[in-house]
N, C-alpha and C positions, 0 to 999 in steps of 0.2 A: 861527124862520124856516126856510123851505125853501131849496132851491137851484134854479138854473136855468141853462140853456145857451142862448146866442143863436146861431142858425144864420147862418153866414157864406156857406156854399156852397149852402144849400138842402137838404143831406143831413144826417141826424143823425150826429154824430161818435160813434165808439165807442172804447173803450180798446183799443189794439193792442199795447201793451207796458208792462211794469212792470219796473224794475230796482232792487233785485235781484228775481229772479223768485220767485213764490209757492213756498213750501216750502224755500227756500234756508236753509242754516245760516250765520248771520252772527254773529260774535262781538261786533262793535261797530257796530251800525247807526247811521249818521250822517245818511243821506238816502235818500229813495225818489224815483225819477223815473217819472212817468207820461206815456206818449205816446198821443195821440189820433189817429184816422184823418184828422182835418182840424182846422183852427183852431177854437178855442173861446175864449170871453171870459166874464168874470164869475165866473171860478173864484176861490174863497176858500179859505184854509187849512183852515177848519172843514168844507169840503165833502169833504175827503180824510181818511179814517179808517184808522188802522193799529192793530191789536190793541185796538180799542175806544176809542182816544184820537184826538182831533182832531189834524190836522196843524198844524205851526207853521212859521214862516219860509218861506212860499211864495215861490218865484221862478219865473219863466217867462213865456211868452207864446206865442201861436199854438197849436201842437199839442203842446208839451213843457213840463211843469211839474215842479219838484222841491220837495219839502218835507222 
């Protein structure tokens, strides 16, 4: 299955932040937080990929999600 975003504001949301930032050296990565430019819905853990693996334990709503 593919993924989709449902527009709440009429503008396409974009990723505006990721923590930790790309290229960071992290000895024990426990979570990644993704911030969008506006609210999104319908986000699933498997929509978010890190080093070729699907995300797990997705939490969040609106414009900020952590997996």
